[in-house]
N, CA, C and O of each residue as an XYZ file, in Angstrom:
940
protein
N       0.529     -0.650      0.418
C      -0.309     -0.121     -0.278
C       0.919      1.359      0.213
O       1.674      1.534      1.169
N       0.603      2.095     -0.909
C       1.647      3.326     -1.057
C       0.961      4.434      0.483
O      -0.105      4.859      0.928
N       2.467      4.453      0.784
C       1.669      5.802      2.340
C       2.923      6.879      1.606
O       4.140      6.696      1.559
N       2.135      7.990      1.100
C       3.041      8.863      0.750
C       2.914     10.035      1.465
O       3.799     10.863      1.250
N       1.920     10.378      2.383
C       2.070     11.834      3.414
C       2.188     11.176      4.985
O       1.664     10.106      5.294
N       2.732     11.761      5.622
C       2.658     11.502      6.402
C       1.770     12.878      6.979
O       1.910     13.940      6.372
N       0.610     12.786      8.501
C       0.242     13.825      8.759
C       0.815     14.044     10.238
O       0.974     13.055     10.953
N       1.148     15.406     10.735
C       1.434     14.926     12.126
C       0.732     16.264     12.759
O       0.528     17.350     12.217
N       0.385     15.756     14.289
C      -0.151     16.782     15.055
C       1.171     17.507     15.484
O       2.240     16.995     15.152
N       1.152     18.794     16.279
C       2.170     19.220     17.060
C       1.769     19.106     18.937
O       1.704     18.332     19.892
N       1.649     20.078     18.637
C       0.869     19.565     20.455
C       1.726     18.391     21.662
O       2.888     18.374     21.254
N       1.660     17.730     22.543
C       1.553     16.966     23.020
C       1.928     15.543     22.242
O       1.823     14.514     22.909
N       2.451     15.422     20.575
C       2.577     14.220     20.390
C       4.465     15.382     19.710
O       5.520     15.268     20.334
N       4.364     16.055     18.777
C       5.524     16.788     18.579
C       6.626     17.354     20.080
O       7.840     17.200     20.213
N       5.566     18.063     21.088
C       6.663     18.598     22.132
C       5.104     18.981     23.272
O       3.879     19.094     23.216
N       6.547     19.071     24.460
C       4.856     19.622     25.752
C       3.749     20.219     25.163
O       3.706     20.588     23.989
N       2.655     20.338     26.156
C       1.794     21.655     26.291
C       0.526     21.014     26.587
O       0.042     22.140     26.474
N      -0.406     20.335     26.839
C      -1.111     20.009     27.722
C      -0.573     20.073     29.383
O      -1.511     20.225     30.166
N       0.522     19.999     29.896
C       1.643     19.656     30.820
C       1.226     21.152     31.082
O       0.056     21.163     31.464
N       1.849     22.624     31.004
C       1.804     23.475     30.768
C       0.722     23.852     31.234
O       0.701     23.862     32.464
N      -0.620     24.316     30.496
C      -2.556     24.508     30.463
C      -2.878     23.864     31.726
O      -3.741     24.357     32.452
N      -2.135     22.595     32.111
C      -1.963     22.286     33.980
C      -1.779     22.756     35.081
O      -2.562     22.918     36.017
N      -0.412     23.048     34.939
C       0.794     24.229     35.787
C       0.018     25.179     35.600
O      -0.650     24.910     36.598
N      -0.824     26.659     34.920
C      -1.220     27.151     34.358
C      -2.712     27.448     35.427
O      -3.070     28.438     36.065
N      -3.306     26.088     35.239
C      -4.816     25.905     35.957
C      -4.009     26.379     37.827
O      -3.959     27.458     38.416
N      -3.606     25.244     38.142
C      -3.156     25.284     39.387
C      -2.360     26.972     39.770
O      -2.252     27.398     40.920
N      -1.981     27.563     38.788
C      -1.468     28.804     39.827
C      -2.688     29.577     39.246
O      -2.746     30.643     39.858
N      -4.025     29.467     38.014
C      -5.577     30.155     38.109
C      -6.384     30.634     39.449
O      -6.904     31.661     39.885
N      -6.199     29.414     39.801
C      -6.936     28.827     41.037
C      -6.103     28.969     42.546
O      -6.561     29.131     43.678
N      -5.113     28.876     42.210
C      -4.385     29.880     43.704
C      -4.471     31.134     43.627
O      -4.375     31.682     44.725
N      -4.708     32.244     42.206
C      -4.606     33.654     42.215
C      -6.251     33.020     42.268
O      -6.308     32.862     43.487
N      -7.193     32.699     41.916
C      -8.657     32.742     42.440
C      -9.038     32.795     44.617
O      -9.719     33.604     45.247
N      -8.449     31.894     44.986
C      -8.790     30.902     46.063
C      -9.765     31.457     47.126
O     -10.523     30.728     47.766
N      -9.670     33.258     47.319
C     -10.480     34.125     48.032
C     -12.271     34.189     47.547
O     -13.252     34.319     48.279
N     -12.222     34.096     46.592
C     -12.897     33.772     45.755
C     -14.372     32.130     45.476
O     -15.584     31.931     45.562
N     -13.354     31.564     45.201
C     -14.379     29.762     45.091
C     -13.334     29.025     45.184
O     -12.227     29.358     44.760
N     -13.628     27.836     45.813
C     -12.893     26.983     46.087
C     -12.418     26.181     44.467
O     -13.011     25.990     43.405
N     -11.333     25.940     44.882
C     -11.224     25.333     43.965
C     -12.042     24.528     42.314
O     -12.231     24.959     41.176
N     -12.336     23.175     43.032
C     -13.702     22.526     42.088
C     -14.354     23.505     41.205
O     -14.476     23.645     39.988
N     -14.806     24.261     42.484
C     -15.052     25.706     41.158
C     -15.103     26.580     40.311
O     -15.806     26.925     39.362
N     -13.922     26.972     41.013
C     -12.813     27.642     39.634
C     -12.960     26.983     38.536
O     -13.434     27.356     37.462
N     -12.387     25.641     38.958
C     -12.229     25.141     37.999
C     -13.511     24.836     36.425
O     -13.622     25.013     35.212
N     -14.066     24.395     37.380
C     -16.037     23.767     36.498
C     -15.776     25.352     35.548
O     -15.766     25.385     34.318
N     -15.626     26.290     36.237
C     -16.785     28.010     35.697
C     -15.221     28.205     34.332
O     -15.355     28.573     33.165
N     -14.004     27.845     34.974
C     -13.374     27.872     34.171
C     -13.633     27.095     32.479
O     -13.707     27.638     31.377
N     -13.721     25.625     32.876
C     -13.889     24.990     31.359
C     -15.433     25.225     30.961
O     -15.607     24.738     29.844
N     -16.358     25.670     31.358
C     -17.184     25.826     30.981
C     -17.388     27.625     29.728
O     -18.002     27.818     28.679
N     -16.557     28.484     30.563
C     -16.021     29.881     29.671
C     -15.183     29.219     28.191
O     -15.368     29.176     26.975
N     -14.367     28.851     29.016
C     -13.571     27.954     27.391
C     -14.425     27.584     26.355
O     -14.658     28.313     25.391
N     -15.080     26.048     26.586
C     -15.185     25.694     25.737
C     -16.744     26.752     25.564
O     -17.236     26.313     24.525
N     -17.538     27.707     26.007
C     -17.866     28.514     25.174
C     -17.635     29.254     24.685
O     -18.426     29.709     23.859
N     -15.841     30.084     25.002
C     -15.591     30.702     23.935
C     -14.795     30.360     23.632
O     -13.804     30.727     24.264
N     -14.499     29.086     22.060
C     -14.378     27.863     21.800
C     -14.092     29.081     20.111
O     -13.003     29.324     19.590
N     -15.121     29.465     19.778
C     -16.190     28.914     18.364
C     -15.968     31.358     18.198
O     -16.655     32.105     17.500
N     -14.871     31.716     19.087
C     -15.015     32.864     19.085
C     -13.208     32.726     19.001
O     -12.569     32.766     17.950
N     -12.581     32.549     20.477
C     -11.197     32.371     20.507
C     -10.468     31.464     20.178
O      -9.301     31.430     20.568
N     -11.048     30.422     19.298
C      -9.851     29.205     18.279
C      -9.579     28.645     20.017
O     -10.110     28.838     21.110
N      -8.191     27.701     19.352
C      -7.135     26.780     19.799
C      -6.699     27.566     20.610
O      -6.925     28.711     20.220
N      -5.864     27.523     22.134
C      -4.467     27.744     22.380
C      -4.604     29.178     23.473
O      -5.529     29.785     24.012
N      -3.616     29.249     23.440
C      -3.084     30.087     24.822
C      -3.435     31.571     25.202
O      -3.055     32.064     26.264
N      -4.150     32.226     24.316
C      -3.939     33.106     24.062
C      -6.006     33.373     24.260
O      -6.490     34.296     24.915
N      -6.551     32.669     23.765
C      -7.843     32.486     23.992
C      -7.963     32.043     25.460
O      -8.628     32.531     26.373
N      -6.958     30.753     25.428
C      -7.048     30.362     27.205
C      -6.951     31.232     28.013
O      -7.694     31.165     28.992
N      -6.060     32.290     27.904
C      -5.853     34.034     28.848
C      -7.450     35.243     28.903
O      -8.030     35.987     29.693
N      -7.549     34.759     27.499
C      -8.887     36.146     27.665
C     -10.328     34.606     28.348
O     -11.260     35.137     28.952
N     -10.393     33.770     28.296
C     -11.220     32.785     29.113
C     -10.882     32.898     30.702
O     -11.594     33.473     31.525
N      -9.961     32.398     30.902
C      -9.432     32.727     32.367
C      -9.527     34.662     32.895
O      -9.792     35.072     34.025
N      -9.321     35.222     32.075
C     -10.070     36.870     32.551
C     -11.524     36.529     32.533
O     -12.306     36.312     33.459
N     -11.585     36.533     32.040
C     -13.413     36.260     31.537
C     -13.848     35.312     33.399
O     -14.507     36.026     34.155
N     -13.529     34.096     33.869
C     -13.936     33.175     34.633
C     -13.468     34.172     36.044
O     -14.246     34.392     36.973
N     -11.996     34.724     35.977
C     -11.829     35.210     37.294
C     -12.963     36.566     37.492
O     -13.045     37.036     38.627
N     -13.859     37.201     36.336
C     -14.420     38.038     36.786
C     -15.586     37.741     37.244
O     -15.925     38.060     38.384
N     -16.254     37.177     36.529
C     -17.844     35.992     36.805
C     -17.128     35.080     38.271
O     -17.625     35.248     39.385
N     -16.635     34.693     38.182
C     -16.378     34.013     39.767
C     -16.025     35.441     40.606
O     -16.990     35.452     41.369
N     -15.502     36.253     40.830
C     -15.139     37.727     41.620
C     -16.525     38.438     41.298
O     -16.687     39.573     41.746
N     -17.393     37.928     40.654
C     -18.259     38.502     40.518
C     -17.905     40.667     40.751
O     -18.167     41.411     41.696
N     -17.398     40.879     39.709
C     -16.362     41.794     38.607
C     -15.018     42.851     40.347
O     -14.377     43.879     40.563
N     -15.384     41.665     40.929
C     -14.477     41.910     42.478
C     -12.772     42.125     42.518
O     -12.008     42.752     43.253
N     -12.522     40.775     40.660
C     -11.464     40.110     41.139
C     -10.212     41.984     40.871
O     -10.244     42.839     39.986
N      -9.205     41.818     42.307
C      -8.151     42.965     42.379
C      -7.825     43.369     41.314
O      -8.588     42.880     40.481
N      -6.796     44.271     40.668
C      -5.993     44.564     39.320
C      -5.027     44.176     39.714
O      -4.285     44.336     38.744
N      -4.070     43.479     40.978
C      -2.733     42.278     40.959
C      -3.496     40.448     40.525
O      -3.023     39.403     40.077
N      -5.070     40.984     41.047
C      -4.640     39.268     40.111
C      -4.850     39.321     38.083
O      -4.455     38.758     37.062
N      -5.388     39.980     38.368
C      -5.270     40.329     36.751
C      -4.645     40.598     35.989
O      -4.807     40.476     34.775
N      -3.708     41.070     36.631
C      -2.473     41.478     36.313
C      -1.429     40.207     36.173
O      -0.698     39.934     35.221
N      -1.596     39.516     37.433
C      -0.588     37.357     37.411
C      -1.426     36.869     36.223
O      -0.930     36.025     35.476
N      -3.468     37.647     35.844
C      -3.398     36.159     34.693
C      -2.697     36.848     33.070
O      -2.227     36.168     32.158
N      -2.822     38.321     33.111
C      -1.784     37.909     32.305
C       0.161     37.674     32.248
O       0.757     37.284     31.244
N       0.594     37.905     33.113
C       1.316     37.351     32.824
C       1.492     35.651     33.122
O       2.387     34.875     32.787
N       0.687     35.520     33.620
C       0.840     33.869     33.253
C       0.660     33.209     31.907
O       1.181     32.135     31.607
N      -0.314     34.112     30.913
C      -0.598     33.700     29.021
C       0.491     33.813     29.022
O       1.248     32.880     28.752
N       0.891     35.030     29.339
C       2.183     35.347     28.527
C       3.615     34.908     28.208
O       4.469     35.065     27.335
N       3.298     33.831     30.185
C       4.113     33.397     30.246
C       3.671     31.419     29.264
O       4.278     30.560     28.624
N       3.273     31.495     29.412
C       2.385     29.849     28.180
C       3.887     30.244     26.538
O       4.873     29.685     26.059
N       2.733     32.071     26.241
C       3.808     31.495     25.114
C       4.473     32.030     25.060
O       4.260     32.740     24.077
N       6.062     32.495     25.854
C       6.579     32.545     25.902
C       7.747     31.211     27.198
O       8.605     31.442     28.050
N       7.164     30.020     26.706
C       7.724     29.135     27.295
C       8.290     28.095     26.404
O       7.759     27.873     25.317
N       9.548     27.315     26.881
C      10.803     26.421     25.948
C       9.507     25.961     25.128
O       8.333     25.822     25.472
N      10.411     25.712     23.472
C       9.656     24.873     23.311
C      11.451     23.375     22.999
O      12.601     23.432     22.565
N      10.480     22.294     23.605
C      11.910     21.264     24.101
C      10.984     19.853     23.194
O      10.032     19.190     23.606
N      11.944     19.743     21.452
C      10.717     18.367     21.534
C      10.119     16.787     22.147
O       9.063     16.478     21.595
N      10.341     16.326     22.611
C       9.459     14.751     23.081
C      10.742     14.372     22.489
O      10.975     14.649     21.312
N      12.067     13.413     23.639
C      12.404     11.835     23.823
C      11.612     11.401     22.667
O      10.424     11.263     22.375
N      13.239     11.177     21.913
C      12.575      9.959     19.990
C      12.482     11.195     19.150
O      13.536     11.559     18.629
N      10.972     12.192     18.834
C      10.935     12.730     18.161
C      11.481     13.005     16.845
O      10.787     12.766     15.857
N      12.482     13.412     16.742
C      13.523     14.410     15.789
C      13.993     12.842     14.663
O      13.664     12.583     13.505
N      15.134     11.845     15.960
C      14.724     10.842     14.778
C      13.754      9.836     14.308
O      14.093      8.948     13.526
N      12.872      9.923     14.645
C      11.532      9.430     14.161
C      10.428     10.343     12.812
O       9.417     10.085     12.158
N      11.092     11.122     12.917
C      10.742     12.275     12.249
C      11.889     13.024     10.440
O      11.678     13.717      9.444
N      13.424     11.970     11.305
C      14.091     12.381     10.619
C      14.073     11.057      9.653
O      14.181     11.323      8.456
N      13.919      9.280     10.090
C      13.405      8.658      9.838
C      12.534      8.553      8.748
O      12.657      8.031      7.640
N      11.869      9.000      9.154
C      10.027      9.440      8.512
C       9.628     10.385      7.815
O       8.476     10.573      7.425
N      11.261     11.509      7.479
C      10.879     11.912      5.938
C      11.231     11.170      5.252
O      10.478     10.930      4.308
N      12.655     10.338      5.340
C      12.690      9.779      4.311
C      12.087      8.732      3.351
O      12.531      8.212      2.327
N      10.767      8.582      4.116
C      10.247      8.259      2.732
C       8.643      7.508      2.351
O       7.965      6.491      2.209
N       8.778      9.382      2.335
C       6.908      9.853      2.662
C       7.481     11.740      2.964
O       8.321     12.083      3.796
N       6.664     12.731      1.942
C       6.610     13.998      3.071
C       5.740     13.857      4.127
O       4.893     12.964      4.133
N       5.925     15.012      5.425
C       6.034     15.361      6.631
C       5.289     16.753      5.998
O       5.782     17.628      5.286
N       3.489     16.577      6.697
C       2.908     18.080      6.956
C       2.930     17.972      8.446
O       3.175     16.845      8.876
N       2.734     18.865      9.267
C       2.517     19.542     10.551
C       0.888     19.479     10.102
O       0.766     19.366      8.883
N      -0.462     19.534     10.890
C      -1.376     19.670     10.771
C      -1.930     20.068     12.063
O      -2.003     19.241     12.972
N      -2.328     21.279     12.211
C      -2.614     21.209     14.137
C      -3.484     22.643     13.828
O      -3.600     23.355     12.830
N      -4.097     22.696     15.365
C      -4.871     23.386     15.596
C      -3.946     24.860     16.337
O      -2.916     24.741     17.001
N      -4.206     25.359     16.213
C      -4.430     26.296     17.409
C      -4.233     28.138     16.974
O      -5.230     28.471     16.333
N      -3.060     29.563     17.194
C      -3.856     29.715     17.293
C      -1.887     30.707     15.492
O      -0.754     30.798     15.019
N      -2.746     30.889     15.555
C      -1.567     30.963     13.764
C       0.434     31.508     14.540
O       1.570     31.047     14.423
N       0.142     32.041     14.869
C       1.437     33.090     15.457
C       2.161     31.815     16.266
O       3.255     31.323     15.988
N       1.321     31.441     17.263
C       1.871     31.059     18.135
C       2.590     29.151     17.829
O       3.496     28.642     18.488
N       2.073     28.700     17.045
C       2.503     27.435     16.504
C       3.393     27.439     15.197
O       4.125     26.526     14.812
N       3.204     28.486     14.686
C       4.506     28.869     13.603
C       5.885     29.403     14.972
O       7.009     28.901     14.971
N       5.508     30.285     15.824
C       6.555     30.905     17.063
C       6.871     29.608     17.623
O       7.782     29.600     18.451
N       6.202     28.301     17.291
C       6.790     26.726     18.529
C       6.864     26.159     17.602
O       6.404     25.024     17.718
N       7.313     26.436     16.480
C       7.902     25.345     15.174
C       9.341     25.290     15.696
O      10.131     24.661     16.399
N       9.132     26.625     14.696
C      10.201     27.311     14.474
C      11.612     26.967     16.014
O      12.730     26.465     15.897
N      10.874     27.517     17.359
C      12.279     27.251     18.472
C      12.211     25.502     18.952
O      12.802     25.004     19.910
N      11.115     24.648     17.756
C      11.219     23.046     18.113
C      12.795     23.236     17.683
O      13.686     23.061     18.514
N      13.084     23.623     16.265
C      14.197     23.036     15.191
C      13.281     22.340     14.394
O      13.667     22.063     13.258
N      11.863     21.905     14.817
C      11.411     20.491     13.419
C      11.823     21.223     12.434
O      12.429     20.765     11.466
N      11.543     22.371     12.588
C      10.608     22.317     10.487
C      11.232     22.926      9.830
O      10.819     23.989      9.365
N      12.256     22.514      9.618
C      13.647     21.373      8.306
C      12.415     20.193      7.651
O      12.027     20.167      6.483
N      12.029     19.404      8.614
C      11.843     17.789      8.603
C       9.960     17.777      7.534
O       9.505     16.896      6.805
N       9.306     19.277      7.968
C       8.304     19.236      7.299
C       7.736     19.675      5.926
O       7.622     20.901      5.921
N       7.471     19.299      5.146
C       7.018     19.334      3.834
C       6.103     20.790      3.836
O       6.542     21.827      3.339
N       5.622     20.751      4.067
C       4.353     21.469      4.345
C       4.318     21.645      6.050
O       5.043     21.119      6.893
N       2.962     22.783      6.238
C       2.117     23.111      7.408
C       0.845     23.428      7.375
O       0.245     23.730      6.344
N       0.483     23.391      8.208
C      -1.238     23.777      7.697
C      -1.829     23.857      9.356
O      -1.873     22.871     10.092
N      -2.259     25.227      9.748
C      -2.464     25.610     11.191
C      -4.155     25.703     10.705
O      -4.525     26.495      9.838
N      -4.930     24.919     11.298
C      -6.726     25.224     11.027
C      -7.029     25.376     12.692
O      -6.356     25.139     13.696
N      -8.498     25.934     12.437
C      -8.906     26.159     13.388
C      -9.684     25.204     13.215
O     -10.146     25.833     12.263
N     -10.366     24.149     13.219
C     -10.660     22.869     14.254
C     -10.381     21.987     12.598
O     -10.020     22.383     11.489
N     -10.877     20.256     13.328
C      -9.917     19.187     12.294
C     -11.524     18.352     11.823
O     -11.683     17.285     12.415
N     -12.341     18.636     11.123
C     -12.880     17.902     10.487
C     -11.859     17.026      9.447
O     -10.693     17.328      9.195
N     -12.831     15.512      8.753
C     -12.877     15.175      8.211
C     -12.571     15.609      6.514
O     -11.937     14.904      5.729
N     -13.130     16.803      6.231
C     -12.971     17.217      5.389
C     -11.691     18.687      5.732
O     -11.045     19.147      4.791
N     -11.587     19.028      6.627
C      -9.711     19.334      7.217
C      -8.549     18.560      6.578
O      -7.604     19.139      6.043
N      -8.658     17.247      6.656
C      -8.056     16.073      5.956
C      -7.767     16.283      4.501
O      -6.787     16.853      4.022
N      -8.499     15.884      4.048
C      -9.189     16.366      2.879
C      -7.903     16.767      2.109
O      -6.913     16.220      1.622
N      -8.534     18.244      2.279
C      -8.222     19.390      1.882
C      -6.448     19.890      1.885
O      -5.727     20.566      1.151
N      -6.261     18.972      3.396
C      -4.772     19.271      3.416
C      -4.232     18.367      2.731
O      -3.454     18.983      2.003
N      -4.134     17.060      2.450
C      -3.126     15.814      1.771
C      -3.491     16.434      0.386
O      -2.559     16.887     -0.279
N      -4.653     16.491     -0.068
C      -4.466     17.512     -1.893
C      -4.392     18.351     -2.420
O      -4.509     18.593     -3.621
N      -3.991     19.451     -0.828
C      -2.826     20.944     -1.167
C      -1.311     20.103     -1.094
O      -0.411     20.596     -1.774
N      -1.009     18.928     -0.345
C       0.498     18.417     -0.935
C       0.301     17.665     -1.342
O       0.674     16.685     -0.696
N      -0.469     17.311     -2.795
C       0.010     16.195     -4.189
C      -1.234     14.946     -3.316
O      -0.457     13.999     -3.195
N      -1.594     14.812     -3.151
C      -1.492     13.620     -2.159
C      -3.233     12.801     -2.104
O      -4.105     13.520     -2.592
N      -3.708     11.449     -1.574
C      -5.130     11.349     -1.325
C      -5.389     10.678      0.336
O      -4.959      9.567      0.643
N      -5.824     11.182      0.880
C      -6.233     10.915      2.311
C      -6.272      9.070      2.363
O      -6.044      8.345      3.331
N      -6.603      8.732      1.118
C      -6.409      7.050      1.401
C      -4.479      6.746      1.332
O      -4.151      5.732      1.948
N      -3.482      7.410      0.761
C      -2.327      6.918      0.097
C      -1.898      8.304      1.577
O      -0.870      8.955      1.387
N      -2.678      8.593      2.813
C      -1.527      9.166      4.322
C      -1.847      8.603      5.446
O      -2.703      7.718      5.468
N      -1.471      8.852      6.110
C      -1.381      8.690      7.350
C      -1.364      9.585      8.610
O      -0.185      9.841      8.851
N      -2.329     10.272      9.674
C      -2.333     11.039     10.115
C      -1.960     10.096     11.719
O      -2.532      9.093     12.147
N      -0.555     11.045     12.452
C      -0.581     10.993     14.062
C      -0.441     12.053     15.171
O       0.130     13.134     15.027
N      -1.044     11.600     16.317
C      -1.499     12.559     17.084
C      -2.111     11.712     17.777
O      -2.319     10.574     17.355
N      -2.543     12.172     19.084
C      -2.486     12.774     20.632
C      -4.346     12.364     20.789
O      -5.173     12.107     21.664
N      -4.306     12.428     20.182
C      -5.659     13.172     20.962
C      -6.852     12.555     19.704
O      -6.742     13.015     18.568
N      -8.185     11.300     20.054
C      -9.432     10.534     19.657
C      -9.888     11.728     18.665
O      -9.862     11.586     17.442
N     -10.364     13.072     19.387
C     -11.454     13.694     19.453
C     -10.372     14.202     17.541
O     -10.590     13.569     16.508
N      -9.786     14.881     17.586
C      -8.920     15.223     16.528
C      -8.335     14.835     16.066
O      -8.422     15.563     15.078
N      -7.487     14.033     15.777
C      -6.623     13.574     15.164
C      -6.461     12.370     14.251
O      -5.905     12.022     13.210
N      -7.609     11.732     15.645
C      -7.869     10.276     14.638
C      -9.454      9.806     14.062
O      -9.654      8.887     13.268
N     -10.379     10.580     14.608
C     -11.542     10.175     13.784
C     -12.145     10.659     12.515
O     -12.783     10.151     11.593
N     -11.603     12.085     12.892
C     -11.498     12.401     11.704
C     -10.375     12.148     10.390
O     -10.709     12.403      9.233
N      -9.569     11.832     10.596
C      -8.312     10.907      9.439
C      -8.976      9.833      9.172
O      -8.649      9.411      8.063
N     -10.102      8.920      9.898
C     -10.505      7.697      9.237
C     -10.846      8.342      8.378
O     -10.327      8.559      7.283
N     -12.671      9.049      9.283
C     -13.627      9.344      8.450
C     -12.879     10.119      6.942
O     -13.598     10.289      5.957
N     -11.956     10.381      6.929
C     -11.456     10.561      5.438
C     -10.811     10.128      4.468
O     -10.510     10.475      3.325
N     -10.632      9.146      5.282
C     -10.632      8.342      4.454
C      -8.893      7.651      4.795
O      -8.206      6.968      4.035
N      -8.632      8.037      5.920
C      -6.922      8.088      5.949
C      -6.647      7.428      6.473
O      -7.682      6.950      6.935
N      -5.013      6.382      7.222
C      -5.284      5.575      7.942
C      -4.530      7.188      8.941
O      -4.068      8.223      8.460
N      -4.706      6.729     10.592
C      -4.618      7.591     12.171
C      -3.513      6.103     13.073
O      -3.553      4.886     13.254
N      -2.792      7.104     13.329
C      -2.152      7.015     14.793
C      -2.263      7.094     15.965
O      -1.581      8.108     16.115
N      -2.629      6.798     17.092
C      -2.465      7.393     17.692
C      -1.434      7.198     18.862
O      -1.157      6.083     19.306
N      -0.920      8.302     19.300
C       0.274      8.372     19.739
C       0.187      9.114     21.647
O       0.662     10.151     22.110
N      -0.695      7.916     22.345
C      -0.998      8.792     24.101
C      -0.365     10.037     24.527
O       0.674     10.431     23.997
N      -0.780     10.482     25.187
C       0.113     11.609     25.480
C      -0.598     11.153     27.431
O      -1.628     10.589     27.801
N       0.508     11.716     28.147
C      -0.231     11.491     30.025
C      -1.577     12.157     29.801
O      -2.608     11.521     29.578
N      -1.520     13.131     29.854
C      -2.666     14.013     30.407
C      -3.933     14.417     28.715
O      -3.658     14.201     27.535
N      -4.856     14.848     29.127
C      -6.049     14.830     28.250
C      -6.836     16.046     28.576
O      -7.419     16.095     29.659
N      -6.915     17.209     27.582
C      -7.570     17.930     27.627
C      -9.603     17.245     27.516
O     -10.100     16.647     26.561
N     -10.319     17.650     28.874
C     -11.711     17.137     28.659
C     -12.404     17.415     27.395
O     -13.350     16.747     26.977
N     -11.633     18.934     26.519
C     -12.465     18.032     25.163
C     -12.373     17.995     24.177
O     -13.057     18.589     23.343
N     -10.946     16.835     23.910
C      -9.814     16.159     23.201
C     -10.804     15.009     24.172
O     -11.434     15.872     24.782
N     -11.152     14.180     24.515
C     -11.489     12.630     24.983
C     -12.674     12.331     24.209
O     -13.801     12.825     24.215
N     -12.091     11.314     23.480
C     -13.453     10.436     23.025
C     -12.776      8.679     22.879
O     -11.726      8.115     23.186
N     -13.644      8.423     22.448
C     -13.279      6.756     22.915
C     -12.705      6.451     20.890
O     -13.018      6.550     19.703
N     -11.852      6.111     21.730
C     -10.792      5.731     20.804
C     -11.674      3.633     20.285
O     -12.053      2.612     20.857
N     -11.480      4.386     18.460
C     -12.319      2.792     17.271
C     -11.014      1.458     17.598
O     -10.422      0.971     16.634
N     -10.786      1.118     18.648
C     -10.652     -0.052     18.731
C     -10.474     -0.951     16.804
O     -10.000     -0.937     15.668
N     -10.946     -1.305     17.375
C     -11.876     -2.592     16.421
C     -11.498     -1.436     14.496
O     -11.940     -1.871     13.433
N     -10.797     -0.296     14.558
C     -10.947     -0.233     13.021
C     -10.264     -0.394     12.281
O      -9.371     -0.057     13.059
N      -9.585     -0.678     11.150
C      -8.847     -2.152     10.602
C      -8.329     -0.581     10.064
O      -9.308     -0.358      9.351
N      -7.750      0.253      9.962
C      -7.059      1.640      9.462
C      -6.484      2.063     10.255
O      -5.527      2.784      9.972
N      -6.927      1.714     12.006
C      -6.559      2.352     12.843
C      -4.775      1.660     13.504
O      -3.945      0.795     13.227
N      -4.962      2.493     14.256
C      -3.223      2.072     15.471
C      -2.876      2.169     16.396
O      -2.289      1.304     15.746
N      -2.601      2.290     17.221
C      -2.262      2.657     19.049
C      -0.563      1.851     19.023
O      -0.128      0.729     18.762
N       0.108      3.417     19.536
C       1.874      3.329     19.417
C       1.381      3.854     20.364
O       0.441      4.522     20.794
N       3.122      2.904     20.763
C       3.544      3.495     22.652
C       4.208      5.045     22.658
O       4.349      5.918     23.515
N       4.600      4.876     20.962
C       5.587      6.467     20.919
C       5.719      6.851     19.185
O       5.239      6.221     18.243
N       6.232      7.631     19.173
C       6.174      8.783     17.831
C       6.961      7.340     17.039
O       6.573      6.634     16.108
N       8.474      7.292     18.056
C       9.240      6.006     16.849
C       9.172      4.408     16.610
O      10.048      3.666     16.166
N       7.921      4.120     17.024
C       6.709      2.490     16.724
C       6.644      3.226     15.321
O       7.161      2.479     14.490
N       6.171      4.502     14.692
C       5.155      4.772     14.016
C       5.941      4.070     12.415
O       5.588      3.036     11.848
N       6.880      4.864     12.059
C       7.365      3.831     10.449
C       7.790      2.393     11.037
O       7.584      1.601     10.117
N       8.344      1.626     12.271
C       7.954      0.209     11.807
C       6.006     -0.082     11.780
O       5.710     -1.197     11.351
N       5.154      0.555     12.073
C       4.101      0.569     11.912
C       4.052      0.537     10.178
O       3.965     -0.412      9.400
N       4.181      2.535      9.873
C       4.576      1.815      7.729
C       4.690      1.047      7.414
O       3.794      0.347      6.942
N       6.264      0.655      7.533
C       6.679     -0.464      7.243
C       5.695     -1.918      7.681
O       6.592     -2.614      8.156
N       4.787     -2.517      7.764
C       3.550     -2.957      7.821
C       2.540     -3.007      7.202
O       2.067     -4.098      6.884
N       1.575     -1.102      6.662
C       1.150     -1.242      5.665
C       1.313     -1.082      4.218
O       0.454     -1.091      3.336
N       2.695     -0.921      4.139
C       3.294     -1.263      2.488
C       4.198     -3.063      2.072
O       4.566     -3.612      1.033
N       4.214     -3.333      3.185
C       4.289     -5.166      3.226
C       6.216     -4.724      3.140
O       7.246     -5.216      2.678
N       5.844     -3.675      3.806
C       7.920     -3.999      3.632
C       8.638     -4.700      5.182
O       8.411     -4.456      6.367
N       9.700     -5.778      4.400
C      10.139     -6.704      5.703
C      11.795     -6.244      5.808
O      12.495     -6.206      4.797
N      12.449     -5.816      7.503
C      13.681     -5.996      7.566
C      14.197     -6.763      7.568
O      15.424     -6.682      7.639
C-alpha cells in the first residue's frame, strides 16, 4: 500500500503542551482562592473556555482571555488589579515557554521524512504555532504546515490534496482521538494514536479500537515500523 503523506499533530505529539496548561490551571486556581474553591473555579473555567472556542479558537491566547473572563465572573467583577495582572503574566509565560521536542521525536521524524512527505497539521493560534515550530528546530523536516481552526474529515482531505496526495494514501498521527484520529479515519486515511499522559477534556473520545485503519502506538518512534507493515515491507 503506497503511503506518500504523513500528517503529524504538534502539541503533545511533538512537544509538551497540556502539561503547561495544567500548571497554569493550578496557578489560576490559587489566584482566585479567596473567591471560590478549586472545583468551582475549574468548572467555571471549563464552561467559559468551551463557550469561547468558537470565538477565540484554540491556544494560549484564547485560554488567557477565558481565564480573565472567568476571574471576573467568579469574583462578581471584584477581582483585584494584581490578580488580573498575574493572569495576564501567566498567559504571557505560556506563550514564551521553551519548546523542547519530546524524547525520540527528532530521530523518528528524520526516519519518516526519508520515506514520505511530512505535513504538520495542528490547531491553535497561527502566530504561536509558527513560533513553537521554529523554536522546536523541527521545521526543516516538514514538507508543509497546516495550522487550522478545527480538524474535520474535510480539513484532512483538503490538507492532503494540497500537498499532492489523497487521504487514502496518507497516515495521520497524534495524541487526540477526537481531533487526530476520528476525522482522519472519516476522511479515508490511516490514523495512529500516540497517547500523551494528560488529555484535555474537550479532546477526550473513545478510540476506535477495532477499526482496520487505526493503530495505537506507544511512541512516535514506533510509527515507521507500522508504516513498513502497511507498505508490506520487511526488514
